[in-house]
C-alpha positions in Angstrom: 73.2 176.6 149.6 70.7 179.4 150.2 71.9 182.5 152.0 69.5 185.2 153.2 70.7 188.8 153.0 68.5 190.3 155.7 68.3 194.0 155.7 67.0 195.5 159.0 65.6 198.7 157.6 62.8 199.3 155.1 64.9 200.9 152.3 64.7 198.2 149.5 67.4 199.9 147.5 69.9 199.0 150.3 68.7 195.4 150.3 69.2 195.3 146.5 72.7 196.8 146.7 73.7 194.3 149.5 72.3 191.3 147.6 74.2 192.4 144.4 77.5 192.4 146.4 76.6 189.0 148.0 76.1 187.5 144.5 79.4 188.7 143.3 81.1 187.1 146.3 79.2 183.9 146.4 80.2 180.6 145.0 78.3 179.5 141.8 76.2 177.0 143.7 75.2 179.6 146.4 71.7 181.2 146.0 71.4 184.7 147.4 68.0 185.8 148.7 67.4 189.4 149.7 64.8 190.4 152.3 63.4 193.7 153.5 61.3 194.2 156.7 57.6 195.2 156.3 57.9 197.8 159.2 60.5 199.8 161.0 62.9 202.7 160.3 63.8 203.7 156.7 67.5 203.8 157.8 69.1 203.0 161.1 71.2 205.8 162.5 70.2 205.9 166.2 70.0 203.5 169.1 66.2 203.9 169.2 65.9 203.0 165.5 68.2 200.0 166.1 65.9 198.7 168.9 62.8 199.1 166.7 64.5 197.4 163.8 65.4 194.4 166.0 61.8 193.4 166.2 61.2 193.9 162.5 64.3 191.9 161.7 63.4 189.0 164.0 59.9 188.8 162.5 61.3 188.7 159.0 63.9 186.0 159.9 61.2 183.9 161.4 59.4 183.8 158.0 62.6 182.3 156.5 63.5 179.8 159.2 64.0 176.4 157.7 64.1 177.8 154.2 67.7 179.0 154.1 71.0 177.5 155.2 72.6 180.8 156.5 71.8 184.4 157.2 73.8 187.7 156.7 72.5 190.6 158.8 72.9 193.3 156.1 73.0 196.1 158.7 76.2 197.6 159.9 75.0 197.8 163.5 74.7 193.9 163.5 71.2 194.5 164.7 69.7 191.7 166.9 72.7 189.5 166.2 72.7 187.5 169.4 69.0 187.1 169.3 68.9 186.1 165.7 71.7 183.5 166.3 69.7 181.9 169.1 66.4 182.1 167.2 67.4 180.7 163.8 68.3 177.0 163.1 71.2 178.0 160.8 74.4 180.1 161.1 73.9 183.9 161.4 76.7 186.5 160.9 76.5 190.3 161.2 78.1 192.2 158.3 80.4 194.3 160.6 81.2 191.3 162.7 82.3 189.4 159.6 84.3 192.4 158.3 86.1 192.8 161.7 86.9 189.1 162.0 88.2 188.9 158.5 90.3 192.0 159.2 92.0 190.2 162.1 93.1 187.5 159.6 94.4 190.1 157.1 96.4 192.5 159.3 97.4 193.3 162.8 95.2 196.3 163.6 92.1 197.3 161.7 90.1 200.5 161.3 86.4 201.0 160.8 85.1 203.7 158.5 81.4 204.4 158.6 78.7 207.1 157.9 78.0 209.6 160.7 78.6 209.0 164.4 81.0 206.4 165.6 80.1 205.7 169.3 77.7 202.8 168.4 80.5 201.1 166.4 83.0 201.5 169.2 80.5 199.8 171.4 79.9 197.1 168.8 83.7 196.4 168.5 83.8 196.0 172.2 80.9 193.6 172.3 82.7 191.5 169.7 85.8 191.4 171.9 88.0 193.1 169.3 88.8 196.5 170.9 92.5 195.6 171.3 92.7 194.9 167.5 90.8 198.1 166.4 93.1 201.0 165.8 90.4 203.6 165.1 86.8 204.2 164.2 86.0 207.1 161.9 82.9 208.5 160.4 82.3 210.8 157.4 79.7 213.5 157.3 77.2 211.7 155.2 74.1 209.5 155.7 73.0 206.2 154.1 70.5 208.1 152.0 73.3 210.4 150.8 75.2 207.3 149.7 72.2 206.3 147.6 71.6 209.7 146.1 75.2 210.7 145.5 77.4 207.6 145.4 80.3 209.3 143.6 80.4 212.2 146.1 80.3 209.9 149.1 82.9 207.6 147.5 85.3 210.6 147.3 84.7 211.3 151.0 85.3 207.6 151.9 88.5 207.4 149.9 89.9 210.6 151.4 89.3 209.3 154.9 90.5 205.8 154.2 93.8 207.2 152.9 94.3 209.1 156.1 93.3 206.1 158.2 95.8 203.9 156.3 98.7 205.6 158.2 97.5 204.0 161.4 95.9 200.6 160.5 96.6 197.6 158.3 93.1 197.1 156.9 89.9 199.0 156.9 86.3 197.7 157.3 83.7 199.8 155.4 80.8 199.7 157.9 77.5 200.6 156.3 75.1 198.6 154.2 74.7 201.7 152.0 78.5 201.4 151.3 78.0 197.9 149.8 80.4 197.4 146.9 82.4 200.6 147.5 85.5 198.6 148.5 85.9 197.3 144.9 85.4 200.8 143.5 88.1 202.4 145.7 90.6 199.6 146.4 93.0 200.6 143.6 93.4 204.1 145.1 93.8 203.0 148.7 97.1 201.7 150.1 95.6 199.1 152.5 92.9 196.5 152.0 89.3 197.6 152.1 86.8 195.1 153.4 83.1 194.9 152.6 81.2 193.1 155.4 78.6 191.6 153.1 81.2 189.9 151.0 83.2 188.8 154.0 80.0 187.3 155.6 79.0 185.3 152.5 82.4 183.7 152.2 82.6 182.9 156.0 79.1 181.5 156.0 79.9 179.2 153.0 82.7 177.8 155.1 80.6 177.5 158.3 77.8 175.7 156.5 80.4 173.4 155.0 81.5 172.4 158.5 78.1 171.0 159.2 78.0 172.1 162.8 74.8 171.3 164.8 72.5 173.9 166.3 73.4 174.1 170.0 71.0 172.1 172.2 72.4 173.7 175.4 73.9 177.0 176.5 72.7 180.5 175.9 72.3 180.0 172.1 70.0 177.0 172.3 66.7 177.6 170.5 64.0 179.0 172.7 61.3 176.6 173.9 57.9 177.1 175.4 58.1 180.9 175.5 54.6 182.5 175.6 54.0 185.8 173.8 51.3 188.1 172.6 50.9 190.2 169.5 53.9 188.8 167.6 53.8 187.5 164.0 52.6 183.8 163.8 56.1 182.7 162.5 58.0 184.5 165.3 55.5 183.2 168.0 56.0 179.7 166.7 59.8 179.9 167.0 59.6 181.2 170.5 57.3 178.3 171.4 59.8 175.9 169.8 57.7 175.1 166.8 
């Protein structure tokens, strides 16, 4: 099985970190392929950057259509998830979606811990229909680039906040591609389970692919057909036309 770890920003170091976590989580027969867009924001921290990254991500996914059996969106905003799920001929999971769904199987109420502002994540939880299960969303005063430059310093901030959150939730999702792998580093010192969305997505996708479900031929997630466009990449244009 080949799983694409699709970053939505142009920072290759984040792609590499997410791919490394995916390989640790994957079964021995699963091949992990990392991919980084050729255009778009360096990191995604605003709604504008997320919208721009959606185009970059879909263009990149189109290049891999038919070459992989599953896709992880390695971006904590679950950028373009619904569109990617309709576009691609294989299962697609967002990393935060996967973390939250796994959290619901681990405990009663979960928390989300991220970098920076939290409003977009509160909206994301609502779109996934999980607001009633989410006890809290918290952000630390650090950016994805801070996590790359000073992983130990950011890890200390994450641990301190996670310990405080543990008083009000049963499990914590670490939402941020730049936090990939931090759950393993901090778990021993945190009283509740910490979940990495990349690892959760890989294991869930291995199960989904094993179910052998067909691509929907009807409904809102059926593949687009006969859609004309202009100025898109050849691969993305072909998928919109149904090629």
